Residue, then its C-alpha position, 0 to 999 in steps of 0.5 A: x665149399x658150395x657145390x652142385x646147386x644151380x645159380x641163375x645169373x644173366x640168363x645162365x645156370x651156373x653151379x653156386x660152388x663153381x661161382x665161389x671156387x672161381x672167385x676164391x682162386x681169382x681173389x687169392x691171386x689178385x690179393x696175394x697178401x691175403x691169407x693163402x687159400x688152402x687150394x694153392x698149396x698144390x702144384x701149379x703149372x705156370x705155362x698153362x696158368x692152371x693149378x695141377x692135381x694136388x700131390x698126395x703128400x700135400x693133401x695129407x699135410x697138416x702144415x705146409x708151405x704154399x707154392x705161390x708163397x712169396x715169403x716164409x709161410x705155413x698153411x695149417x689145415x682145417x683137418x688139424x684144427x678139427x682133429x688134432x686140437x682139444x675141443x676146448x682149445x682157443x686159437x693159440x693151439x692152431x699155431x702150435x704146429x708151425x715152425x718156431x711157434x709155441x705157447x703155454x696156458x698154465x691153467x690148461x688148454x683153452x683155460x687162460x691166455x696163451x701168448x704165442x712166440x714166433x721166431x723168438x718174437x713174443x705177443x705184441x710184436x706181430x699181427x693176428x688177423x681173422x679173415x684178413x682183418x687185424x684185431x688187437x688191444x689198443x694200449x699195445x698190439x697184444x692179444x687175448x687168445x682165450x676170449x676171441x675165436x675158440x678153435x671150433x670157429x676156426x677153419x685153418x690158418x696161414x702163418x707168414x713169418x715176415x712183414x709181408x708185402x706192401x699189401x699186408x696191413x696192420x699195426x704190427x707187421x714188425x714180426x709177421x702175421x698169424x692169419x686165422x681163417x673162418x670155416x668153409x661152408x658145406x653144400x649139404x644141410x646138417x646139425x651137429x651136437x658135441x659133448x665133451x668131458x675131461x680132467x678138472x671137471x672140464x665140460x663142453x657142450x656145443x650145437x652147430x647148424x649148417x643150412x647147406x645151400x638154400x633160397x632162390x637157386x641155392x645162392x645162400x648158406x649159413x653156419x651157426x655155432x653156439x657153445x659153453x665150456x665150464x672147468x675147475x681148471x688145473x690151478x687152484x680155484x681158477x674156475x672157467x666159464x666160457x660162452x661163445x656164439x658165431x655165425x657165417x653167412x654167404x650169398x652169391x649175388x651173381x656169377x661174379x659177386x659174393x657177399x659174406x657176413x660174419x659175427x661172433x660173441x664171447x663171454x669168459x668169467x674166471x678167477x685168474x690172479x692178476x700176477x698170473x702165476x704163483x711164487x716159488x714159495x707158494x709152489x714149494x708150500x702148496x704144490x705145482x697147481x697152486x694159484x688162488x686160495x679159499x682164505x678170505x684173509x689172503x689177497x689171492x682169495x678167489x672171491x677177490x680175483x675176478x675176470x669178466x671179459x666180453x668180446x664181439x667181432x663182426x664184418x660184412x664183405x663183398x668180393x667181385x670180379x668186375x671183368x677186364x681183369x679187375x677184382x675188388x674186395x671190401x670189408x667193413x668191420x667192428x670188434x669190441x673188448x670189455x674186460x672188467x677185472x677185480x684184483x685182491x689187494x693186501x690183507x684187508x684193513x679194518x680186520x678185527x683181531x683173531x687169536x694171535x693176529x692183531x687188528x689192522x686199522x685204517x690210517x691216513x697212510x693206509x686208507x680203509x678202502x685201499x685194499x683191492x683194485x677195480x680194473x677196466x680195459x675196454x675198447x671198440x674198433x671200427x674199420x674198413x679194408x678196401x682192396x682192388x687189383x687189375x690183372x693183365x698180360x704184364x702182371x698184377x696191379x694191387x692197391x688198397x686202403x685200410x682205415x681204422x678208428x678205435x675208442x678206448x677207456x681204461x681205469x684202475x681204482x682202489x676199491x674195498x672188496x669187503x664192502x661190495x667193491x666200493x671204489x675210492x674217488x681218485x683213480x690209480x689211473x683213468x684215461x680215454x684215448x682214440x687211435x686213428x690208422x690210415x694205411x694206403x698201399x700200392x704194389x705191382x707184380x711183374x710177370x717176367x716170362x712164365x716162371x718169374x714174378x717180381x713184386x715191388x711195393x710201397x705202403x704208408x703207415x700213419x697213426x695218430x693217438x689222442x689222450x685224455x688222462x684224469x688226475x690220478x695216483x699212479x700215472x700222470x699224478x695229482x696234476x698240482x692237487x692235494x690228496x687227503x689220504x683218509x677220504x681219498x679225495x683230491x682238492x685243487x690241481x688240473x682235473x685232467x691233461x690231454x696230449x697227442x702223438x703222431x707216427x708216420x712210416x714209409x714201408x717198402x717191400x720187394x720180392x721175387x718168386x720163381x717156379x723152378x718146376x710145376x711142383x717146386x718154387x723159390x722166393x727171395x724177399x725184403x720187407x720193412x715192417x713197423x709196430x706202433x709203440x705202447x700207450x704206456x710210454x705216456x704214463x709219466x707225470x703230467x703225461x709229459x714226454x719230451x721226446x715222443x717214442x718212434x714207431x718200431x721198425x723191422x727190416x727182413x731179408x729171407x730166401x726160401x723154397x717149397x717142394x711138393x710131390x706125392x711122397x713128401x712136401x718140403x719147405x726151407x727158408x733162411x732169414x735175417x731180421x733187424x728190429x729197431x727201437x725195440x721196447x721191453x715191457x715188464x711188471x713194475x716191481x713196486x706195482x704188480x698191476x702195472x706194466x713198465x715199458x722201456x726202450x731196449x735197443x736194437x734186436x736181430x733175429x736170424x736163423x733157418x727153418x724147415x718143415x716137411x710131411x712124408x708119406x710112409x704108406x698104409x695111411x701113416x705120415x710123418x710131420x717134422x719141423x725145426x728151427x735153429x737161430x738166435x734173437x739177440x740185442x746189439x750187445x750180444x745178450x739174448x732177448x727174453x723168451x727167445x729160444x735157440x731152437x725148436x722142433x716138432x715131430x708128428x706121427x699121423x694115421x688116417x685110414x677109413x674111420x681112423x684119424x689119429x696123431x701124436x705130436x711132440x713139440x720141443x722148445x730149446x733153452x731160453x732166458x727171462x729177464x730178472x735182476x739183469x737181462x737174461x737173469x733166469x735160464x729156462x731149460x728146454x720144454x718138451x710137450x706131447x699131445x695125443x689124439x685118437x679119432x674115429x668116425x662112424x659113418x654107417x649109423x643107419x637112420x639114427x644120424x648121418x655120422x658120429x665121431x669119437x675123440x680121445x685127447x691127451x694134452x701133456x701126455x707124459x705129465x711133465x711139470x717143466x718151468x716155462x717162465x719166471x718173472x722177478x728181481x732175482x737170478x739163477x744164482x739168487x732165486x727168490x721166494x717171491x719170483x713168479x713161476x709159470x709151469x706146464x699144467x699136468x696131463x689132461x684127458x678129454x672124451x668127446x662125442x660129435x653126432x651129425x644129424 
């Protein structure tokens, strides 16, 4: 945070840090649906309306609830991100510590997509935001952890396991929100250089410059980070090359107004197989780490399977205390995603005979250029999030408007990888679509006495999508045309078909928050959330859907309590969530490059959660969390990917230059769908990570300080199965089932020097 530098405003000299601290506290109260500021996790005296000293246990906690929380929340500290995640991590590792959350990357931490599961709900059933701005794919509300925001860019997170209040905006409030926070800026100048080397030839180099306060009256501050990571990866021939840049700038325009600008860019290249995982047969023959081959006669040849993903994310925000209890916050943003992928097809055709292998010749049924697939998924999203509040003796009025426009283009074309990826004329599919989102909201927090607050709210969620599907081979079809299988050209028929869909939901919320003591609070919440259906619902002949799908809706009821003391923190909640109009998306068994989405009926998830940090003394603390519950369809069958229980145990030591921890996460038994619902049983998975950090603070004239980190992921080298996809079952396992495993133990040694 800013501190000490004077800021002259209206004839007065004010510390810039004080200006930003006061504004932060004001905005945190005024816009309560925004991610919780880490300062509010401490005790709060409602009689004096002031934040009390933060209890020692709350200072030490790496994840904890907030006394001001109106729903089940976990606030993940910057200390956890800086010290207890691998330096090559992506943002998914930030969520791992919290109750009920887990994810796996089979190629190693930070080296592939790791979709997080929370309360048994998988990625695409909840929001992810960055500084309050939701970001997601446009063909379904899914996310790609390895191409947005590496962990070094993240300054903590707030996980809200509920649809939130009316002021919580997004296209998937259905299952909750995982809110990433950008880094706080320091008052003092520094330049940091980081080098890391680890298992699988994993190398990272990063340079970061913090200007400290500069400019007239020290009103400006800038943080810039640039990094590159390269690795061979755990899986065979799944190499990674990640480049990232980010910058955050803040300017205190006056004692009451702050401007913030943020930008980030990333490019990731790898050899990820589109199927995502090897088969049982391949693992049995080649080993647990098998994925790609170096044999150009095979479809999984690494040279045929290429990802090149570029992303960007920018926003400019203004926060202002207007006086008289009025506060305003506005963010204008845009982000983009461009994923060019090449997918190896079946054994290439027109291959000459070699030894006992006969030549494979093109025919009218097997065109010469029908070997690989040229795949593109891209979108550009622009939006504005405006919030305004008015605080009075009676309470706080909060209202605002979220507007967003996304333009998307996707295609898949049969392509000949043997001839420089020469594309066939007629696509497997090719579509453009635009998504328009409008969400106004209104809520009022009534203050009833000093300790009780009741907040009713209402939000309108309005979505419109316009589609243009070109004549194709796999989705909308030839549209009356005729395909020449030798040339791949379609004659006649409609060149394209257009359609549109409109979803509107009214989403109420009601919560009560009560301060039992300055260090003890309780809450009760009802909230309705929604989830826009995937665009794949319209991937049918002529794009004709007689009955358009409905937006999925959830109704959440939960109660909880938060306690803080110098010895321990404790957060406990119980929840019941009903999910209507649910969709299940799986790989098309006839086309592994395609997801098929179908309505799967009503789901109910219910259970209890708890987390606690306990100070044991001498710099040692214990972190524990646990969940116990169920996620089932209305017929009693378990929903795929939802465990009955999860547990986390962490032992942390922080004293002097030492800051070290060991964390163990256990995910209970769960099921995956196969030939039928819950065909495959996934046995409990236990994963342990160890981090040993030491900071040398007396380095003389050489540097300001230096930190050494030794990190081990999967310390006990377990190779547990984490997922299975296929058409078999426990009693009929197929050699063609795709099986995902934990990556083997990995270690890294990292040195960061501050100048």
